[in-house]
NUMI-571699 format. One line per field, with one value per residue (C-alpha): x, y, z; residue number from 1; residue in one letter. Coordinates in Angstrom, 2 decimals. Example, Ala and Ser with C-alpha at 12.3 -4.5 7.8 and 13.67 -1.06 7.14 Angstrom:
! NUMI-571699
xx = [12.30/13.67]
yy = [-4.50/-1.06]
zz = [7.80/7.14]
n = [1/2]
res = [A/S]
END
This chain:
! NUMI-571699
xx = [-12.18/-11.03/-7.38/-8.68/-9.70/-6.91/-4.53/-7.21/-6.84/-2.79/-3.04/-4.72/-2.80/-0.10/-1.89/-3.07/0.45/1.50/-1.37/0.06/2.91/2.04/-0.40/2.73/4.83/2.41/2.53/-0.59/0.27/1.48/5.17/5.20/5.32/5.76/7.16/7.78/8.44/9.08/10.57/13.78/17.69/20.78/24.47/26.92/30.49/32.10/31.16/33.74/34.74/31.77/29.04/26.10/22.60/19.47/18.53/16.43/17.19/14.28/14.11/14.15/12.12/12.16/10.65/10.91/9.97/10.09/9.84/9.56/10.68/8.33/7.03/10.20/13.20/12.86/14.88/14.22/15.72/15.12/15.39/16.44/16.63/18.11/18.47/20.74/20.83/22.65/21.95/22.04/25.86/26.80/27.82/25.48/25.17/22.64/23.38/21.78/22.33/21.15/21.58/19.82/20.15/19.86/19.04/18.27/15.41/14.11/10.68/11.90/8.05/7.70/11.48/10.50/6.96/4.88/1.77/1.63/0.93/-0.34/-1.42/-1.34/2.22/5.29/8.94/11.20/15.04/16.92/20.53/22.66/24.66/24.64/25.48/25.30/26.06/26.42/25.57/25.97/25.74/29.15/31.16/30.39/29.43/28.95/30.92/30.32/30.59/29.38/27.53/26.01/22.47/21.06/18.03/14.99/11.17/8.19/5.16/1.18/-1.25/-3.98/-5.60/-4.53/-3.49/-1.83/0.55/1.77/5.89/8.11/11.76/14.90/18.38/22.01/23.74/27.72/29.44/32.57/35.28/33.65/35.61/33.34/32.19/28.51/28.16/30.74/34.44/36.81/38.56/40.86/42.26/39.33/39.17/36.89/33.60/34.08/30.45/27.72/23.68/20.94/17.56/13.87/10.77/7.10/5.29/2.92/3.41/1.07/0.90/0.38/-0.87/-4.11/-3.63/-5.87/-2.58/0.65/4.10/5.01/1.73/1.58/1.84/2.89/1.42/-1.69/-2.79/-3.81/-6.05/-7.22/-9.94/-7.92/-7.49/-11.03/-12.80/-10.71/-12.08/-15.53/-14.59/-13.42/-16.49/-18.66/-16.90/-16.78/-20.94/-21.58/-18.73/-21.57/-21.23/-19.37/-18.30/-14.79/-13.47/-10.50/-8.89/-7.87/-9.98/-12.68/-15.30/-17.59/-16.94/-19.02/-16.99/-19.06/-18.95/-19.14/-15.89/-14.09/-15.42/-14.55/-11.11/-10.15/-11.66/-9.32/-6.52/-6.48/-7.85/-10.65/-9.30/-10.39/-8.03/-7.28/-5.57/-2.36/-3.20/-7.34/-9.85/-12.53/-12.34/-11.30/-13.74/-12.60/-12.42/-16.26/-16.15/-14.56/-16.65/-19.84/-18.15/-18.11/-21.45/-22.71/-20.61/-22.15/-25.74/-25.71/-24.34/-25.96/-24.23/-20.83/-18.87/-16.16/-12.24/-12.30/-8.94/-7.51/-3.80/-2.07/1.92/5.03/5.11/4.38/4.51/3.42/0.62/-0.93/-0.82/-2.80/-5.18/-5.44/-6.39/-8.94/-10.32/-10.30/-11.77/-14.53/-15.62/-15.95/-17.59/-20.20/-20.79/-21.39/-23.77/-25.66/-26.18/-28.05/-25.21/-25.74/-22.88/-22.61/-21.25/-18.61/-15.25/-12.84/-9.27/-6.56/-3.87/-1.92/1.62/1.97/5.69/5.54/5.91/8.87/8.73/10.84/8.67/5.76/4.29/4.48/3.15/0.26/-1.24/-0.15/-3.05/-5.77/-8.37/-8.55/-11.08/-11.14/-14.41/-14.56]
yy = [-37.51/-37.05/-36.64/-34.07/-32.12/-32.17/-31.12/-28.28/-27.37/-27.23/-25.32/-23.06/-23.03/-21.75/-19.43/-17.79/-17.60/-15.86/-13.15/-12.36/-11.61/-9.25/-7.16/-6.80/-5.18/-2.58/0.69/1.32/3.98/7.31/8.38/12.04/14.48/17.99/18.54/21.62/22.52/25.56/25.70/26.26/25.65/25.77/26.35/24.45/25.83/27.50/30.70/33.57/33.86/34.75/34.95/32.45/32.48/31.25/27.91/26.98/29.52/30.74/30.26/27.40/26.96/24.05/23.36/19.63/17.35/13.89/10.34/7.32/4.35/2.07/1.61/1.68/3.94/7.12/10.51/13.88/17.34/20.19/23.65/24.75/28.23/29.07/32.51/33.04/35.80/36.89/36.41/38.24/39.60/37.80/40.90/42.01/39.99/38.80/35.76/33.69/30.39/28.82/25.31/23.29/18.96/15.89/13.51/9.43/8.53/5.10/4.57/2.95/2.39/-0.12/-1.62/-1.88/-3.35/-0.53/-1.81/-4.54/-2.05/1.25/2.55/6.34/6.50/6.46/7.01/8.00/8.22/10.53/11.41/13.19/16.04/19.72/23.07/25.57/29.39/31.22/35.49/37.82/41.69/41.13/40.19/40.85/38.36/34.78/31.91/28.90/25.53/22.15/20.46/16.82/16.36/13.61/13.11/11.24/12.63/11.05/10.98/11.22/9.99/12.80/11.22/9.56/12.99/14.72/13.86/15.78/15.62/16.27/16.69/16.38/16.97/17.59/19.45/19.10/22.08/21.40/24.06/26.73/29.81/32.21/31.67/31.86/35.12/36.48/36.29/34.90/31.62/31.18/27.47/25.98/22.63/19.44/18.97/22.19/23.49/21.97/22.86/21.04/21.80/21.09/21.56/20.67/20.27/18.52/15.93/16.62/13.34/13.83/11.54/9.53/6.85/6.39/5.53/7.16/4.38/5.76/3.96/0.97/-2.20/-4.22/-7.44/-5.34/-4.37/-8.01/-8.53/-12.13/-11.27/-13.65/-16.51/-16.85/-16.53/-19.50/-21.28/-20.46/-21.95/-24.78/-25.44/-24.88/-27.57/-29.81/-29.20/-30.27/-33.41/-36.45/-39.49/-42.26/-45.53/-46.53/-49.81/-50.99/-54.23/-55.64/-56.08/-55.93/-53.40/-50.65/-47.18/-44.29/-41.03/-38.21/-34.41/-34.08/-36.33/-34.49/-31.14/-32.63/-33.53/-29.68/-28.59/-30.55/-29.93/-26.31/-25.27/-23.13/-20.16/-16.94/-14.57/-10.86/-8.15/-7.22/-6.97/-7.12/-10.02/-8.95/-11.42/-9.62/-9.28/-11.58/-14.70/-14.40/-17.50/-19.95/-19.22/-20.21/-23.48/-23.97/-22.98/-25.41/-28.15/-28.06/-27.79/-30.54/-32.64/-32.14/-34.40/-33.23/-31.01/-28.37/-27.06/-23.49/-23.03/-19.23/-18.12/-14.94/-14.53/-14.34/-10.87/-10.00/-11.68/-15.35/-14.43/-11.66/-13.77/-16.56/-13.95/-12.71/-16.15/-17.09/-13.61/-14.56/-18.07/-16.63/-13.95/-16.71/-18.88/-16.01/-15.99/-19.51/-19.23/-16.61/-18.08/-20.63/-23.50/-24.54/-23.22/-26.99/-28.19/-25.40/-25.82/-22.76/-23.61/-20.53/-22.09/-18.91/-18.00/-20.10/-21.02/-23.21/-20.03/-17.53/-15.00/-12.80/-12.94/-10.60/-12.81/-15.76/-13.73/-12.29/-16.22/-17.02/-14.75/-17.10/-19.22/-23.18/-25.91/-29.13/-31.53/-34.04]
zz = [-14.36/-10.72/-12.32/-14.83/-12.06/-9.96/-13.12/-13.57/-9.44/-9.63/-13.04/-10.75/-7.96/-9.71/-11.90/-8.59/-7.06/-10.65/-10.26/-6.77/-8.24/-11.10/-8.54/-6.23/-9.14/-9.90/-8.07/-6.76/-4.12/-4.43/-4.91/-4.23/-1.40/-0.65/3.41/4.87/8.82/10.75/14.43/16.50/16.34/18.48/16.29/18.66/16.88/15.86/18.00/18.87/22.38/24.41/22.00/21.66/20.74/22.59/23.38/21.40/18.95/16.44/13.42/11.33/7.78/5.70/2.43/0.71/-2.34/-2.04/-4.04/-2.89/-5.48/-3.04/0.73/2.61/0.09/-1.48/-2.23/-1.49/-2.39/0.31/1.23/4.56/6.43/9.87/11.62/14.16/16.61/19.88/23.66/26.46/26.99/23.37/21.22/18.27/15.48/13.21/11.09/8.03/6.81/3.74/2.43/-0.58/0.29/-1.53/0.84/0.70/3.17/4.54/5.82/8.98/10.03/7.18/7.86/11.52/10.46/12.63/10.99/13.63/16.35/14.52/11.40/12.41/13.80/11.16/11.28/8.86/8.39/6.27/5.57/2.58/1.71/0.27/-0.39/2.53/3.01/5.65/5.31/8.49/9.04/10.43/7.01/3.61/0.89/1.86/3.63/0.99/2.49/2.09/4.48/5.63/7.01/8.96/10.84/12.13/11.07/13.68/11.59/12.68/9.43/9.85/6.32/3.38/2.12/5.01/7.70/10.61/11.17/13.78/12.66/14.41/12.32/12.76/10.36/9.53/8.00/5.86/5.10/6.87/7.36/9.60/12.91/13.32/14.82/11.76/13.18/10.35/10.95/7.97/6.64/8.77/6.95/7.79/9.34/11.99/11.96/14.06/13.69/15.44/13.92/15.37/13.23/13.13/9.73/7.59/4.55/1.93/-0.14/-4.09/-6.50/-7.76/-5.35/-2.41/-0.50/-0.04/0.28/3.60/4.99/2.40/3.27/0.02/1.13/1.77/-1.53/-2.68/-5.56/-5.69/-8.57/-10.92/-8.60/-7.57/-11.03/-11.76/-8.42/-9.69/-13.05/-11.62/-9.35/-12.31/-13.85/-11.24/-10.81/-14.71/-14.65/-15.11/-12.58/-13.86/-13.00/-12.64/-13.24/-10.69/-11.78/-8.28/-6.54/-9.44/-7.86/-9.05/-7.67/-8.16/-7.88/-7.01/-7.13/-3.40/-3.30/-5.40/-3.74/-0.28/-1.13/-2.68/0.47/2.79/0.29/0.57/-2.49/-1.04/0.94/2.28/2.35/4.46/4.10/6.37/10.28/9.54/10.52/7.69/4.95/1.28/-1.68/-3.45/-0.97/-1.46/-4.08/-1.59/0.87/-1.26/-2.42/1.37/1.77/-0.93/0.14/3.37/2.31/0.22/2.88/5.97/8.10/7.42/9.77/9.31/10.91/10.31/10.49/11.08/10.03/10.00/8.07/10.78/10.92/14.98/18.38/18.59/21.04/18.74/15.49/17.51/18.18/15.15/13.67/15.66/14.59/11.32/11.55/13.82/11.51/8.44/10.72/11.72/7.84/7.58/10.36/9.08/5.33/7.62/8.73/11.99/14.82/16.04/12.66/12.38/14.92/15.15/14.72/15.60/14.07/14.71/12.54/9.15/9.53/6.29/4.34/4.00/6.07/4.03/1.28/1.07/-1.74/0.46/3.79/1.59/0.77/4.69/6.09/5.16/6.70/5.26/5.88/6.97/6.18/8.79]
n = [1/2/3/4/5/6/7/8/9/10/11/12/13/14/15/16/17/18/19/20/21/22/23/24/25/26/27/28/29/30/31/32/33/34/35/36/37/38/39/40/41/42/43/44/45/46/47/48/49/50/51/52/53/54/55/56/57/58/59/60/61/62/63/64/65/66/67/68/69/70/71/72/73/74/75/76/77/78/79/80/81/82/83/84/85/86/87/88/89/90/91/92/93/94/95/96/97/98/99/100/101/102/103/104/105/106/107/108/109/110/111/112/113/114/115/116/117/118/119/120/121/122/123/124/125/126/127/128/129/130/131/132/133/134/135/136/137/138/139/140/141/142/143/144/145/146/147/148/149/150/151/152/153/154/155/156/157/158/159/160/161/162/163/164/165/166/167/168/169/170/171/172/173/174/175/176/177/178/179/180/181/182/183/184/185/186/187/188/189/190/191/192/193/194/195/196/197/198/199/200/201/202/203/204/205/206/207/208/209/210/211/212/213/214/215/216/217/218/219/220/221/222/223/224/225/226/227/228/229/230/231/232/233/234/235/236/237/238/239/240/241/242/243/244/245/246/247/248/249/250/251/252/253/254/255/256/257/258/259/260/261/262/263/264/265/266/267/268/269/270/271/272/273/274/275/276/277/278/279/280/281/282/283/284/285/286/287/288/289/290/291/292/293/294/295/296/297/298/299/300/301/302/303/304/305/306/307/308/309/310/311/312/313/314/315/316/317/318/319/320/321/322/323/324/325/326/327/328/329/330/331/332/333/334/335/336/337/338/339/340/341/342/343/344/345/346/347/348/349/350/351/352/353/354/355/356/357/358/359/360/361/362/363/364/365/366/367/368/369/370/371/372/373/374/375/376]
res = [X/X/X/X/X/X/X/X/X/X/X/X/X/X/X/X/X/X/X/X/X/X/X/X/X/X/X/X/X/X/X/X/X/X/X/X/X/X/X/X/X/X/X/X/X/X/X/X/X/X/X/X/X/X/X/X/X/X/X/X/X/X/X/X/X/X/X/X/X/X/X/X/X/X/X/X/X/X/X/X/X/X/X/X/X/X/X/X/X/X/X/X/X/X/X/X/X/X/X/X/X/X/X/X/X/X/X/X/X/X/X/X/X/X/X/X/X/X/X/X/X/X/X/X/X/X/X/X/X/X/X/X/X/X/X/X/X/X/X/X/X/X/X/X/X/X/X/X/X/X/X/X/X/X/X/X/X/X/X/X/X/X/X/X/X/X/X/X/X/X/X/X/X/X/X/X/X/X/X/X/X/X/X/X/X/X/X/X/X/X/X/X/X/X/X/X/X/X/X/X/X/X/X/X/X/X/X/X/X/X/X/X/X/X/X/X/X/X/X/X/X/X/X/X/X/X/X/X/X/X/X/X/X/X/X/X/X/X/X/X/X/X/X/X/X/X/X/X/X/X/X/X/X/X/X/X/X/X/X/X/X/X/X/X/X/X/X/X/X/X/X/X/X/X/X/X/X/X/X/X/X/X/X/X/X/X/X/X/X/X/X/X/X/X/X/X/X/X/X/X/X/X/X/X/X/X/X/X/X/X/X/X/X/X/X/X/X/X/X/X/X/X/X/X/X/X/X/X/X/X/X/X/X/X/X/X/X/X/X/X/X/X/X/X/X/X/X/X/X/X/X/X/X/X/X/X/X/X/X/X/X/X/X/X/X/X/X/X/X/X/X/X/X/X/X/X]
END
């Protein structure tokens, strides 16, 4: 009987890990967003001698559409407009700069694990190439050029649908044949034009899911329903197994293997664990089955005591993970005491970060964020 249970438990563990992996592959976050902003610019060069603009100079407008492949990388297409006018003793000029760019986007907030200290501040990096035109009252037609743009965008999440943004971008123009005030500079080649842009705006997130990729920690999206339902099925099988005698030849004795012995072994072997979302100390809903098993065991064995062992993944500082693992274990202890288990029977053990799992694996980190138990 015990051999059968161990085989079942082993199969359960493998199936649970598989369920985690399958869930991770699903896109349960929004991927599209619309971005717009307005602000100031400073064209640096080229200018004719004695001509210049204000510092900073109004105005800049930007409109873009972004698609995230995952929670770290994406692409965006955007249209930008800059207005350049003279200041003070500079000769009169009124120029307009138009650009269309395709840019790669990196979610630096997720890459640098901002979630370890904030859930509302983000950072995006972007860079790409595009086509631009300079038009001015001082010449006919348009000066056509290519451009390279790079920048960073700070984010403050206002809701799951909207984020406030502040962007700083640098634009280099290639083959610019006119100064920003409209004078001709024939034969000019290379990246000779330089503009700095600063804008404030909004990201509006589109889609049916609750969160956008910008704010999604992939390992947050844990669904242990398959795992816990199999635990419950296994628990029922254990409860329904009749007691029987096992004959051991050397020495010849009769050992009665009871349900509670098997459950104790499985508890100590960490088959019953309570799981948590990233940076959270409240158990996820689907971990209730494991808590029920622990409650049933303690009620049937009033003389047993229990170590409640909390873990965190390896993201973040050791001191923070120690506190987080303690908070997780304390919250599970609180659930057990509220269900009628004496506090004196429960010993909280903060184990800090679980270094036995692969730090760079999202699936492994997801399984590391847990509370396990040890019957004493």
